[in-house]
N, C-alpha and C positions, 0 to 999 in steps of 0.2 A: 197640521202635518200628518202624513199617513202613518200607517202602522208600521211599515219599514222604512221610514225615512233615516237616514244617517244623522247621528246626534252632532250637535255642533252648529257653528255659523255658516251660513251658505256661501259665503266668500272664501272658504278655506278647503284646498283640495283634498281629495279622499285619501286617506292613508292606507286603504286597501290596495290602491294600485301602485305598484313600485314605480319609481321614476327611471327614465331610460334616457341617456344622453342622445339628444337628437343629433348632434355633430359627429358621433361615432357611429359608422354602418355596422359595425360588428357588436354594439353594445346589448342587443337582444340576445345574440349568440352567447357571448360572454357570460350573461346574466344566467342563462340556463346551464352553464358549467359550473356554477358554483355549487358546493355542497349544500344538503338541506339544511337550514338553519345555522348555515355558516360554520358547521363541526367539520374540522379536516381529519380529524384523529377520533377513533372511539373504540370502547371495548365491549365484548360480549362475553359472557360465561360460556365454558365450552360446550357444556350439556344443556343449555337454555335456562330459561328460568328468568326472574329477575335479577338485574345487575347488582342490587345491594345486599341479596341474601347468599348465604355461604361464602364469606368473604376469603376464606383459606382455599378455595377451589381455582384451577387454572382458568386463564382467561385468554380469549382471540383478539388478538390486537388488529384493528382495520385501519386504513388510510385512504382518503379519497384521492383518486386518480384523474380528475377532471371528467368522470363519466359515472362511475360507481365507486363504491368502497372495495378495496382489494385486501386480502388477509396478508399481512407483513410479519408477522410472528405470534408468539405467545407470552404470557406474563405467568409467573407462578401463583400469584394471588391478587387479589384487589387492590392493596396498595400500590404495588408495583405497576399495575396496569394503569392506576389513576395518575402516577409519577409521569408515566410515558405519555399519556394524554396530554399533561399541563407543561411538557418541556416545550410546546410552542406557545408563545404568547398571544393574546388576543389580537387579532388583526393580521397576524403573520401568516404567511402561506408556506407550506412544506417545499424544500427545495426538491426541483422537478430533476 
């Protein structure tokens, strides 16, 4: 095997290439509209920096709108921001 060969049996498809439904003509388009790493809600510190530092400072709340993250509010501290992010269960999409 070459230096850059994919590990594993040659009869398995590569996991690096996402699967697209061949029957759906809009599958590639819909895939591009998903948020990075399937994170629909996130929070950022107001003054920048690492998210886990200074837990008592306010946070900016952002939500995915099928194109980019939009600011939807603020939270007074890290605990409130994490609670807001976790309101959506895994696999749920926000109501549009």
